[in-house]
LODOFI-408655 format. One line per field, with one value per residue (C-alpha): chain; residue number from 0; residue in one letter; z, x, y. Coordinates in steps of 0.001 Angstrom, whole numbers, m for minus. Layout:
N
unit <- A|... .
pos <- NUM|... .
code <- A|... .
z <- Z|... .
x <- X|... .
y <- Y|... .
This chain:
744
unit <- A|A|A|A|A|A|A|A|A|A|A|A|A|A|A|A|A|A|A|A|A|A|A|A|A|A|A|A|A|A|A|A|A|A|A|A|A|A|A|A|A|A|A|A|A|A|A|A|A|A|A|A|A|A|A|A|A|A|A|A|A|A|A|A|A|A|A|A|A|A|A|A|A|A|A|A|A|A|A|A|A|A|A|A|A|A|A|A|A|A|A|A|A|A|A|A|A|A|A|A|A|A|A|A|A|A|A|A|A|A|A|A|A|A|A|A|A|A|A|A|A|A|A|A|A|A|A|A|A|A|A|A|A|A|A|A|A|A|A|A|A|A|A|A|A|A|A|A|A|A|A|A|A|A|A|A|A|A|A|A|A|A|A|A|A|A|A|A|A|A|A|A|A|A|A|A|A|A|A|A|A|A|A|A|A|A|A|A|A|A|A|A|A|A|A|A|A|A|A|A|A|A|A|A|A|A|A|A|A|A|A|A|A|A|A|A|A|A|A|A|A|A|A|A|A|A|A|A|A|A|A|A|A|A|A|A|A|A|A|A|A|A|A|A|A|A|A|A|A|A|A|A|A|A|A|A|A|A|A|A|A|A|A|A|A|A|A|A|A|A|A|A|A|A|A|A|A|A|A|A|A|A|A|A|A|A|A|A|A|A|A|A|A|A|A|A|A|A|A|A|A|A|A|A|A|A|A|A|A|A|A|A|A|A|A|A|A|A|A|A|A|A|A|A|A|A|A|A|A|A|A|A|A|A|A|A|A|A|A|A|A|A|A|A|A|A|A|A|A|A|A|A|A|A|A|A|A|A|A|A|A|A|A|A|A|A|A|A|A|A|A|A|A|A|A|A|A|A|A|A|A|A|A|A|A|A|A|A|A|A|A|A|A|A|A|A|A|A|A|A|A|A|A|A|A|A|A|A|A|A|A|A|A|A|A|A|A|A|A|A|A|A|A|A|A|A|A|A|A|A|A|A|A|A|A|A|A|A|A|A|A|A|A|A|A|A|A|A|A|A|A|A|A|A|A|A|A|A|A|A|A|A|A|A|A|A|A|A|A|A|A|A|A|A|A|A|A|A|A|A|A|A|A|A|A|A|A|A|A|A|A|A|A|A|A|A|A|A|A|A|A|A|A|A|A|A|A|A|A|A|A|A|A|A|A|A|A|A|A|A|A|A|A|A|A|A|A|A|A|A|A|A|A|A|A|A|A|A|A|A|A|A|A|A|A|A|A|A|A|A|A|A|A|A|A|A|A|A|A|A|A|A|A|A|A|A|A|A|A|A|A|A|A|A|A|A|A|A|A|A|A|A|A|A|A|A|A|A|A|A|A|A|A|A|A|A|A|A|A|A|A|A|A|A|A|A|A|A|A|A|A|A|A|A|A|A|A|A|A|A|A|A|A|A|A|A|A|A|A|A|A|A|A|A|A|A|A|A|A|A|A|A|A|A|A|A|A|A|A|A|A|A|A|A|A|A|A|A|A|A|A|A|A|A|A|A|A|A|A|A|A|A|A|A|A|A|A|A|A|A|A|A|A|A|A|A|A|A|A|A|A|A|A|A|A|A|A|A|A|A|A|A|A|A|A|A|A|A|A|A|A|A|A|A|A|A|A|A|A|A|A|A|A|A|A|A|A|A|A|A|A|A|A|A|A|A|A|A|A|A|A|A|A|A .
pos <- 0|1|2|3|4|5|6|7|8|9|10|11|12|13|14|15|16|17|18|19|20|21|22|23|24|25|26|27|28|29|30|31|32|33|34|35|36|37|38|39|40|41|42|43|44|45|46|47|48|49|50|51|52|53|54|55|56|57|58|59|60|61|62|63|64|65|66|67|68|69|70|71|72|73|74|75|76|77|78|79|80|81|82|83|84|85|86|87|88|89|90|91|92|93|94|95|96|97|98|99|100|101|102|103|104|105|106|107|108|109|110|111|112|113|114|115|116|117|118|119|120|121|122|123|124|125|126|127|128|129|130|131|132|133|134|135|136|137|138|139|140|141|142|143|144|145|146|147|148|149|150|151|152|153|154|155|156|157|158|159|160|161|162|163|164|165|166|167|168|169|170|171|172|173|174|175|176|177|178|179|180|181|182|183|184|185|186|187|188|189|190|191|192|193|194|195|196|197|198|199|200|201|202|203|204|205|206|207|208|209|210|211|212|213|214|215|216|217|218|219|220|221|222|223|224|225|226|227|228|229|230|231|232|233|234|235|236|237|238|239|240|241|242|243|244|245|246|247|248|249|250|251|252|253|254|255|256|257|258|259|260|261|262|263|264|265|266|267|268|269|270|271|272|273|274|275|276|277|278|279|280|281|282|283|284|285|286|287|288|289|290|291|292|293|294|295|296|297|298|299|300|301|302|303|304|305|306|307|308|309|310|311|312|313|314|315|316|317|318|319|320|321|322|323|324|325|326|327|328|329|330|331|332|333|334|335|336|337|338|339|340|341|342|343|344|345|346|347|348|349|350|351|352|353|354|355|356|357|358|359|360|361|362|363|364|365|366|367|368|369|370|371|372|373|374|375|376|377|378|379|380|381|382|383|384|385|386|387|388|389|390|391|392|393|394|395|396|397|398|399|400|401|402|403|404|405|406|407|408|409|410|411|412|413|414|415|416|417|418|419|420|421|422|423|424|425|426|427|428|429|430|431|432|433|434|435|436|437|438|439|440|441|442|443|444|445|446|447|448|449|450|451|452|453|454|455|456|457|458|459|460|461|462|463|464|465|466|467|468|469|470|471|472|473|474|475|476|477|478|479|480|481|482|483|484|485|486|487|488|489|490|491|492|493|494|495|496|497|498|499|500|501|502|503|504|505|506|507|508|509|510|511|512|513|514|515|516|517|518|519|520|521|522|523|524|525|526|527|528|529|530|531|532|533|534|535|536|537|538|539|540|541|542|543|544|545|546|547|548|549|550|551|552|553|554|555|556|557|558|559|560|561|562|563|564|565|566|567|568|569|570|571|572|573|574|575|576|577|578|579|580|581|582|583|584|585|586|587|588|589|590|591|592|593|594|595|596|597|598|599|600|601|602|603|604|605|606|607|608|609|610|611|612|613|614|615|616|617|618|619|620|621|622|623|624|625|626|627|628|629|630|631|632|633|634|635|636|637|638|639|640|641|642|643|644|645|646|647|648|649|650|651|652|653|654|655|656|657|658|659|660|661|662|663|664|665|666|667|668|669|670|671|672|673|674|675|676|677|678|679|680|681|682|683|684|685|686|687|688|689|690|691|692|693|694|695|696|697|698|699|700|701|702|703|704|705|706|707|708|709|710|711|712|713|714|715|716|717|718|719|720|721|722|723|724|725|726|727|728|729|730|731|732|733|734|735|736|737|738|739|740|741|742|743 .
code <- X|X|X|X|X|X|X|X|X|X|X|X|X|X|X|X|X|X|X|X|X|X|X|X|X|X|X|X|X|X|X|X|X|X|X|X|X|X|X|X|X|X|X|X|X|X|X|X|X|X|X|X|X|X|X|X|X|X|X|X|X|X|X|X|X|X|X|X|X|X|X|X|X|X|X|X|X|X|X|X|X|X|X|X|X|X|X|X|X|X|X|X|X|X|X|X|X|X|X|X|X|X|X|X|X|X|X|X|X|X|X|X|X|X|X|X|X|X|X|X|X|X|X|X|X|X|X|X|X|X|X|X|X|X|X|X|X|X|X|X|X|X|X|X|X|X|X|X|X|X|X|X|X|X|X|X|X|X|X|X|X|X|X|X|X|X|X|X|X|X|X|X|X|X|X|X|X|X|X|X|X|X|X|X|X|X|X|X|X|X|X|X|X|X|X|X|X|X|X|X|X|X|X|X|X|X|X|X|X|X|X|X|X|X|X|X|X|X|X|X|X|X|X|X|X|X|X|X|X|X|X|X|X|X|X|X|X|X|X|X|X|X|X|X|X|X|X|X|X|X|X|X|X|X|X|X|X|X|X|X|X|X|X|X|X|X|X|X|X|X|X|X|X|X|X|X|X|X|X|X|X|X|X|X|X|X|X|X|X|X|X|X|X|X|X|X|X|X|X|X|X|X|X|X|X|X|X|X|X|X|X|X|X|X|X|X|X|X|X|X|X|X|X|X|X|X|X|X|X|X|X|X|X|X|X|X|X|X|X|X|X|X|X|X|X|X|X|X|X|X|X|X|X|X|X|X|X|X|X|X|X|X|X|X|X|X|X|X|X|X|X|X|X|X|X|X|X|X|X|X|X|X|X|X|X|X|X|X|X|X|X|X|X|X|X|X|X|X|X|X|X|X|X|X|X|X|X|X|X|X|X|X|X|X|X|X|X|X|X|X|X|X|X|X|X|X|X|X|X|X|X|X|X|X|X|X|X|X|X|X|X|X|X|X|X|X|X|X|X|X|X|X|X|X|X|X|X|X|X|X|X|X|X|X|X|X|X|X|X|X|X|X|X|X|X|X|X|X|X|X|X|X|X|X|X|X|X|X|X|X|X|X|X|X|X|X|X|X|X|X|X|X|X|X|X|X|X|X|X|X|X|X|X|X|X|X|X|X|X|X|X|X|X|X|X|X|X|X|X|X|X|X|X|X|X|X|X|X|X|X|X|X|X|X|X|X|X|X|X|X|X|X|X|X|X|X|X|X|X|X|X|X|X|X|X|X|X|X|X|X|X|X|X|X|X|X|X|X|X|X|X|X|X|X|X|X|X|X|X|X|X|X|X|X|X|X|X|X|X|X|X|X|X|X|X|X|X|X|X|X|X|X|X|X|X|X|X|X|X|X|X|X|X|X|X|X|X|X|X|X|X|X|X|X|X|X|X|X|X|X|X|X|X|X|X|X|X|X|X|X|X|X|X|X|X|X|X|X|X|X|X|X|X|X|X|X|X|X|X|X|X|X|X|X|X|X|X|X|X|X|X|X|X|X|X|X|X|X|X|X|X|X|X|X|X|X|X|X|X|X|X|X|X|X|X|X|X|X|X|X|X|X|X|X|X|X|X|X|X|X|X|X|X|X|X|X|X|X|X|X|X|X|X|X|X|X|X|X|X|X|X|X|X|X .
z <- 0|m795|2408|1533|1963|5584|8188|10598|10215|12619|10223|7255|9138|10221|6625|5513|8254|7180|3651|5005|7254|5876|8209|7991|4957|4509|3327|3415|4609|5131|7080|9446|11675|11742|12404|10221|9856|8745|8218|8300|8076|10613|10204|13703|14830|16179|17518|16467|18162|20198|23350|22388|18926|17436|13644|11726|9810|11857|10456|12724|12644|13778|14537|14789|16282|16704|16897|20693|21931|21450|18299|19142|17946|17400|16363|13489|13562|15668|17274|18467|21773|25206|26545|29193|28432|26525|27119|28241|25409|25181|24317|20674|20070|18583|20905|21820|22436|25410|24068|26751|30537|30837|30155|26491|27371|29225|26471|23276|22696|22398|20276|16497|14082|13515|17238|17518|14749|16254|19552|17846|16430|19793|21560|19208|19531|23304|23413|21440|24020|27106|27847|27836|31600|33323|36360|38590|37532|39696|38369|36069|37559|37017|35802|35303|36233|37246|39638|43357|46466|49989|52524|55575|54629|57542|56312|52694|53476|55958|56171|58116|61542|61683|61870|60181|56771|54784|54596|52756|51501|48942|50229|47602|44381|46049|48071|51627|53109|56727|58595|60703|62876|61688|65060|64681|61025|60375|57183|56501|56764|53155|50235|48393|45639|44751|42507|40987|43390|46884|49707|49479|50921|50270|50094|49957|47640|47576|44927|45344|44451|40768|38097|36108|34468|31680|31967|31540|29352|31215|32179|31413|32865|35519|33081|31993|35617|36556|33677|34612|38252|37197|35529|39018|40496|42086|41713|41993|41356|44387|46478|45690|46671|49953|50588|50135|52367|55184|54645|54808|58049|59632|58086|56715|53021|53203|54862|52356|49118|47571|48358|45774|46070|45727|45400|46852|45363|47008|44389|45530|42582|41781|39167|38063|37718|41034|42834|46170|46203|45473|45662|46740|44528|45531|43327|43683|41327|41640|40401|38932|40331|43639|46143|45246|41503|41897|44134|41778|38792|40685|41525|45293|45927|44705|45264|47124|47189|50728|52390|50043|49349|50807|50614|47444|48933|52692|53099|52814|51130|48371|47083|45981|44149|41700|38414|34858|33329|33617|31496|33580|30704|31458|34901|34260|36519|37123|38175|40998|42623|46413|48012|51620|54037|56050|59066|61517|59666|56309|57961|59226|55734|54029|54659|56008|55632|54273|55478|53642|53449|50505|49866|49944|46227|43834|43310|40903|42116|39879|41863|45333|46365|48792|48172|46965|49670|52719|51035|50350|53755|55658|53882|53687|57453|57990|55971|52773|49234|46928|45580|42258|42863|39844|40278|39235|41245|43876|47438|48259|51674|51209|50453|54078|55375|53431|52643|54395|53977|56545|55943|55690|52115|50782|47364|46689|44251|46102|44867|45869|49251|49852|49179|51440|54155|53967|53832|57115|58610|57444|57968|54204|53303|52276|48955|47133|43630|42377|38969|39371|35959|34464|33557|30430|29100|26113|25379|23240|26265|28822|27042|29169|32306|30288|29311|32887|34292|31684|32401|36136|35640|33274|36155|38719|40232|40528|39314|41479|39991|42491|40080|39722|36073|33232|30917|33107|33383|29593|29129|31592|29736|26510|27803|27200|30854|32080|35681|36555|37364|40331|40231|43206|43515|45372|43441|43944|46621|48672|49179|46958|46414|43267|43246|39977|39650|36330|37732|37183|33739|32570|30888|31273|31031|33061|30131|29817|33574|33478|30816|32963|35939|33824|32990|36693|37571|35149|36372|40050|42476|45071|42747|42098|41851|42064|39554|40680|41184|44463|45074|47850|47111|49135|47975|49095|47357|45819|42463|42134|40247|43170|44576|46529|47107|50656|51858|55487|57231|58660|55150|53951|56994|56653|52964|53721|55772|53238|50283|52201|52764|49078|47992|50439|49341|45610|45066|44060|42291|38586|38284|37689|40345|40531|43740|44748|48448|49665|52903|54609|57450|60258|61176|60014|57913|54598|52329|49459|46224|44042|40318|38175|35253|31817|29182|25889|22511|19853|16079|13440|11073|8558|10579|13855|16792|18106|21649|22643|26200|26355|28236|25296|22943|25422|25548|21740|21565|24249|22568|19211|20598|22305|19018|16534|13875|13613|13411|16261|17226|19196|19781|20959|23867|24520|23902|21002|21562|18518|19433|19742|17146|19556|19810|23060|22787|26443|26553|24299|24460|23162|20594|21639|21972|18837|16607|13605|13529|10704|9745|7058|8096|11101|11708|15041|16972|19177|22125|25397|23761|23968|27674|28423|26441|28247|31610|30832|29579|32636|35170|33576|32688|28956|29306|27853|24745|21564|19100|16626|15865|16039|14680|14164|11112|11115|11520|8569|7174|6777|8632|5415|5029|2970|820|3728|6066|3829|3889|7686|7833|5698|7997|11093|9391|8482|12003|13647|11145|12870|15691|13483|14789|12735|12484|13534|12505|14173|12605|14695|13148|14040|14526|17978|17240|15472|12131|12445|9600|9797|7964|8296 .
x <- 0|1322|2241|17|m3002|m2162|m4740|m2700|m359|2111|2362|2975|5592|7301|7376|8856|11461|12379|12960|15494|17266|20407|20142|16446|14502|10727|9726|5963|3083|m516|m3714|m4818|m7920|m8049|m4318|m1340|1457|4956|7423|10961|14419|16833|20577|21966|25382|26954|30342|31940|30285|27654|26569|22890|21877|20593|20983|22719|19484|16311|12800|10556|6808|5616|1891|205|m3293|m4150|m2610|m2248|m786|2786|3304|3824|7087|7425|10327|9027|11254|9974|13330|14012|15900|14496|15977|15235|12804|10215|6516|4238|2364|121|1597|2690|2753|5745|8197|6997|9883|9695|11357|10684|10595|8684|4965|4262|1901|4789|7410|5341|5507|9278|9541|9767|9538|13287|13981|11559|13301|16726|15362|14542|18079|19594|17368|18571|22221|22099|20128|22894|25563|23320|23265|19499|19390|21925|23845|22293|18729|16619|16005|13022|9809|8785|5387|3540|m114|m2370|m4417|m3708|m4299|m3719|m1707|413|4092|5073|2888|3821|7521|7382|5729|2471|2667|1535|m2235|m3042|m4457|m4879|m8484|m9717|m12661|m13220|m12484|m13528|m11916|m9115|m9075|m7711|m5992|m5107|m3975|m6533|m5952|m7936|m9654|m11006|m11898|m15458|m17269|m17137|m20628|m20769|m22593|m19798|m22205|m23214|m20211|m17586|m15052|m16475|m14357|m10943|m8531|m4815|m1785|1918|4552|8236|10915|14611|16867|16234|18257|15687|15706|13280|9626|7603|4540|1344|m390|m4104|m5142|m4089|m2190|m57|451|1607|4096|5284|5900|7548|10185|11133|11046|7585|5218|1978|m221|1230|1019|m2702|m3237|m1399|m3764|m6810|m5287|m4910|m8451|m9718|m7871|m9576|m12957|m13426|m14129|m17954|m18077|m15749|m16691|m17890|m14653|m11932|m8240|m5314|m1806|948|4437|7744|10503|14101|16062|19765|21515|23817|23369|24000|24403|22889|19421|19577|15874|12732|9678|6134|3184|m288|m2544|m6329|m7881|m11320|m12934|m14620|m12881|m15443|m14816|m11041|m10917|m13138|m10923|m7776|m9419|m9247|m12949|m16254|m19864|m22193|m25861|m26408|m23413|m22535|m18807|m16914|m13574|m12826|m9628|m9481|m5768|m3688|m793|m3113|m3538|87|m416|m2904|m1142|m1506|m1207|m4448|m5759|m6575|m6857|m10554|m9661|m8766|m6320|m5535|m2027|m2093|525|536|410|1490|m1156|m293|1865|4017|7069|5793|4754|8319|9683|7408|6521|3697|696|463|m1819|m2551|m4883|m6508|m9244|m12945|m13423|m14886|m11813|m11051|m8415|m6537|m4650|m5706|m2512|182|m488|m4076|m5817|m4463|m5005|m8651|m9178|m7477|m9218|m12662|m12614|m11892|m14996|m13318|m14365|m16714|m14687|m14452|m12313|m10764|m8793|m9361|m6572|m7337|m6103|m3374|m1811|1485|m470|m1652|1629|976|m2717|m5691|m7932|m7998|m7405|m11162|m10987|m8286|m9315|m11816|m11376|m9675|m12054|m15199|m13738|m12723|m16267|m17798|m15268|m15972|m19726|m19356|m17409|m19947|m23148|m23557|m23032|m19390|m19956|m17907|m18496|m16531|m15212|m13364|m11721|m8284|m7982|m6046|m8939|m10900|m14582|m14495|m13290|m15714|m18805|m21226|m19074|m16377|m18829|m20054|m16523|m15507|m18626|m17884|m14217|m15206|m17143|m14349|m12399|m9162|m7663|m5068|m2743|m1138|m712|3091|2513|4132|1395|m1336|587|902|m2795|m3737|m1473|m3439|m6982|m9537|m10601|m10766|m9610|m5932|m3890|m1642|752|2776|5073|8094|11188|12210|14809|12281|14784|12918|9247|8105|4971|3855|838|m347|m2125|m5755|m5052|m3087|m552|1977|990|2304|4368|6103|6645|8248|10721|11738|12182|14684|16656|16818|17835|20771|21965|21047|23564|20785|18987|21976|20980|17268|16452|19097|17568|18510|18277|15708|12900|11359|9460|5823|4637|5824|7124|10531|8760|6438|8524|7635|9715|11061|10598|10777|7517|8825|9751|6195|4761|7163|6419|2698|2924|4913|2816|m308|1144|2087|m1462|m2989|m565|m1119|m4527|m6248|m3263|m3239|510|2015|4380|7063|8827|11069|11092|14355|14901|17968|19983|22005|19749|16767|14453|12645|13813|11755|13615|11375|12081|11271|8999|8715|6017|6457|5785|4270|4691|3732|6347|5873|3089|4984|4286|7460|7235|10115|10738|10891|14194|15688|14838|16312|19542|19708|19316|21954|24493|23779|24239|27487|28967|27770|28794|29773|27346|27243|25298|25172|22893|19297|18265|14767|12459|10440|6950|6256|2613|1574|4156|5515|9120|10076|13019|13904|17563|20477|24237|26280|29014|31931|35329|36723|33914|34592|32582|32512|30114|28514|29311|29483|31020|30146|32977|32824|35131|33537|30128|29720|30571|28008|25258|25900|25789|22355|21102|22360|21016|17562|17227|17280|14487|16800|18651|20128|17379|19099|21213|20794|22736|22292|22273|23812|21791|19583|19761|16676|16156|15702|18186|21303|22915|25181|22174|20449|23567|23615|19908|20441|23265|21081|18262|20530|21960|18517|17091|19017|16468|13535|13450|13223|16280|15802|17679|16797|17888|17730|17779|16355|12879|11695|11378|13733|12816|12624|13467|12821|14367|13285 .
y <- 0|3493|5311|8276|5968|5130|6105|8196|11141|9493|6545|8811|10788|7573|6365|9684|9498|5952|7201|9700|7204|5558|2564|1706|496|316|m3174|m2904|m727|m1827|m1276|m4056|m3793|5|232|1071|m1475|m533|m3365|m2033|m3537|m2087|m2278|m2815|m1641|m4841|m5912|m9153|m12139|m10269|m12167|m11914|m13213|m9977|m10029|m7288|m6785|m7187|m6976|m4929|m4314|m873|m825|2605|2313|5996|9458|9548|6247|5100|3015|m658|m2155|m5933|m8142|m10273|m13336|m16229|m17005|m13473|m13847|m13133|m9916|m7376|m4556|m6560|m5947|m8737|m10461|m13534|m16907|m17351|m13583|m11740|m10026|m6538|m4144|m1764|1379|3963|3837|7130|7433|8215|11063|12744|12479|12429|16226|15945|12789|13020|10066|10428|10144|7204|5262|5859|4595|1286|1024|1875|m693|m3435|m2394|m2375|m5636|m7350|m6420|m6813|m3096|m2602|m3002|m779|m2006|650|m219|m2540|m6024|m6240|m7623|m11220|m9995|m6730|m6278|m3384|m5561|m5342|m7422|m6115|m8089|m7304|m7018|m9270|m12142|m11552|m11884|m14761|m18165|m18240|m19893|m23491|m23819|m20488|m19636|m16437|m15259|m12186|m10203|m7498|m3980|m1481|m2639|m4567|m7836|m7560|m10638|m11454|m14608|m16485|m19609|m22613|m22947|m19392|m19719|m18572|m17656|m13936|m12510|m11416|m12970|m14715|m15779|m12244|m11600|m13811|m12278|m12425|m13833|m15429|m17953|m17747|m20018|m19182|m20631|m19727|m20217|m20854|m17883|m17263|m15492|m13604|m10217|m11052|m10087|m13284|m13740|m13068|m16353|m16489|m19839|m22296|m24520|m21588|m20531|m24031|m23944|m20467|m21341|m24574|m22370|m21145|m24653|m24522|m27483|m25525|m28541|m30316|m27120|m26885|m30513|m29870|m26970|m29192|m31866|m29341|m28046|m31663|m32260|m29244|m30161|m26639|m27221|m27396|m23949|m22318|m24043|m20725|m18899|m18229|m18997|m16556|m17988|m15767|m16117|m15200|m14903|m14198|m12767|m12562|m10485|m13315|m17064|m18757|m15445|m14457|m12857|m9148|m8407|m10195|m9974|m10839|m11717|m13146|m15110|m15153|m18406|m17752|m20893|m21594|m23857|m26504|m26284|m26085|m29131|m31087|m30186|m31183|m34516|m34125|m33391|m34750|m33710|m36017|m35066|m36265|m34627|m31787|m31610|m34514|m36252|m38130|m39568|m40115|m40825|m37634|m39437|m40625|m37107|m36965|m40259|m38778|m39151|m38005|m34605|m32640|m29791|m26713|m24246|m23628|m22213|m18583|m16781|m13130|m12030|m9499|m7315|m7674|m4241|m4093|m2851|237|m624|1366|106|1357|4641|5190|4684|7117|10757|12840|15133|18667|21440|24659|27695|29415|31964|31190|30633|28109|26006|23204|20768|18330|15724|14577|12884|13974|17669|17829|15791|17666|21037|20280|18647|21471|24326|22704|21987|25676|26504|27655|26942|25170|22325|20511|17435|15695|12472|8859|7206|4598|5061|2493|1766|3593|6796|6920|8352|11554|11520|13105|10068|7276|3593|3032|4314|1961|680|3497|6424|9274|11968|10051|9134|12749|13923|11267|12028|15758|15107|13198|16103|18629|16634|16242|19924|20045|21871|19261|17936|14983|13960|10620|10937|11394|15070|14110|12016|13311|13894|10756|8777|10219|11565|13611|13651|15430|18188|18573|18749|21320|23394|23467|24350|27168|28777|28271|31151|29228|25965|24250|21631|19275|16352|16697|15763|17681|16404|17934|21192|21373|20664|23404|25824|25386|24692|27464|27826|31457|30866|31383|28306|27685|24743|23498|20501|19216|18157|14499|15275|17266|20095|22538|23360|25181|27336|28964|31262|32662|35727|36631|38076|35004|37253|34441|30772|27849|26558|29943|30161|26719|27858|30821|28510|26565|29718|30560|26984|27216|30630|31068|29466|29165|26735|24513|20844|21700|18956|16501|13054|11394|7665|8120|5702|2898|m164|m133|m3308|m6550|m5327|m3680|m889|m148|2682|5795|8907|9305|12879|13864|14710|17954|19124|18625|20402|23310|23768|23609|26774|28804|27641|28613|32072|32296|31483|33962|36662|36237|34656|37887|39391|40090|39611|36177|34858|32206|31243|28388|27549|26055|24182|25636|24142|25780|27460|25409|27569|27755|30538|31934|32545|34745|34516|37586|36811|38321|38012|36199|37734|35500|35313|32746|31384|28569|26963|27230|29515|31109|32466|34718|35877|39674|39573|37644|40508|42992|40974|40858|44624|45190|42915|44573|48088|47099|45808|48415|49271|45598|42705|40235|37133|33926|30943|30478|28250|26995|24080|22703|21302|19145|18438|22081|23217|25818|26932|28655|31060|31496|32481|33441|33243|36198|36014|33724|35403|33731|35076|37319|40545|43083|45914|43750|40179|37882|34440|32889|31282|28215|28887|27756|27411|23637|23631|26341|24623|21335|23130|24549|21176|19304|21792|21800|18090|18972|21535|24215|23080|24493|25462|27791|30869|34651|37569|41289|43543|47042|50230|51040|47509|45347|42110|40157|37324|37864|35196|34259|34190|31656|29485|29696|28857|25752|24669|25077|23188|20282|20210|20098|17624|14834|15036|15996|19576|22775|24973|28615|31733|35042|38346|41527|44972|48359|46860|45865|42162|39769|38258|34460|32112|28377|25469|21822 .
């Protein structure tokens, strides 16, 4: 199929990028089930005798299903090796490459088709030399699943005492398990027949230390689960028969025949074959069959009309003698991630609760986590505000250390629980409306609730963003809501807190404020290491990816006070504000570092919107005046948003000392430039990067490009094309604004 007949623009852009790539060839393009398929051949950079059998030429399928989700990338050949960083797929499916660790919605605005294709090549190269998984990365999880089950960490990590069994019931959307002695075992007073998941029993199985870094295929039925656990030396079939033998001995099966079984797995993991355990992983597997049906399928129980469920085999040792391979594929299973219930130990490892004050306004809140929940709770209990709460996350145990909700709400949507909790506090008159949705969802996803949420936010006086999500912040920057936005978040180390307020006139948006924060972070010594990532995470559940940031309680409480004062001081102000609060020691205090803000001017150029900070134009004019009658110049720093087609020009460097400057010509030098650019990139986590060049024209001259300017523009365009970005050339003359030229 010709590539111009593909469904999606991403597919067409990928095909165009392939045509320009010297190491990737397009073999075929087609449309399959409302998706675009591109089959490409990738030439992989390989050493001699690579340890992993990656071929020099690998055929790859890129599946584009829509314009918003990440394209899926599959290795076509059936014998493609198992490696780290592969997504879970059903049995007999092609290998699905995991290209990015970050969420696609967070990084998509900055990914071009050219960058995406190079990511595939780099993945294959690193896979061949076993460099996909870095030495400082945690071992990859045995499985990945969004489903949770609650269990005390102590009982998850140790064998139950003799004579006890795990018993559980559904709490909200999540099962809750706890150990119970057999002599105290009673049927939970809930209707287990009402839903397929009612009440539960649990068993524990443990593997010997296992070398595994490869994500396994997701098991769908009991036969597949038995095979999977057999790979880590666990005979699950025999473990299940042992469970029934113990239940028979205690004569408890008739009372619990309508319960369901959850198998809990302890998996010690080593980084090298035969090495000591480095981490311990914990998983659970829900078997979608009642105890009665499971026992009957295993052959250890049988129904008798006169006595109900009875023993098929009386002698315990006879159970192990049941022979023959059985088919359990009709018994579906559901992998679950054990989440540790909230304990004093977990509380000591995590951080605390925030309190804050704001004006009595109609307030929309996005994010009811560590910041959002205590803010709403604190201010509503003081009688402030009519609240619009937006969050679809479930409350999990580790959240309790820094969340306003109590443990009664574990497993429930945070927004709904917050409303109910505040209704209880206020006798049902809390003035809270709830939208348990993801703010980034679309009208197509949500329907009428989207319209209602948008209508309410349009009438709000203020919108608070406590999501700590760059994607949400970007969306708020471009949404057509009239209310000003205030965004507050702690950096990962907890040593700084950023508060950005647009002002009632919204003369500067959150995205523009963020760019100016980056300039300050690169230049202000007080903000040194503001975005440095510390290794300060704790594991709150069974998977090695279930990590939570460790931030001291007193830091949260201290920041709560100063942020509250910031909001009170600025909530009615028209002027935008940006402050970074820094925790100081000796003496202990929190210091506010206000950052001056400037507006951005906007022009359109070749389908792109170029936003230039006013202080950048002032710097251009100053450098030009200092060098007249000669021309001068330098480079532009900023960021390119490929989704919105916006280029932010946020800072400039002046002419390097080895530049050549004449009245009618300019050649930019390079001395010290690379080092300065890298410093800005490193201090801002690549938020400020090289985007193009600028130079001045002499007095009386136009800002139209000369022949040499066009040559320079072509060079910039070629340089930026390697990452799929447009090249920019800014020319400053007597006019108040530079003339921008684009090449791509």
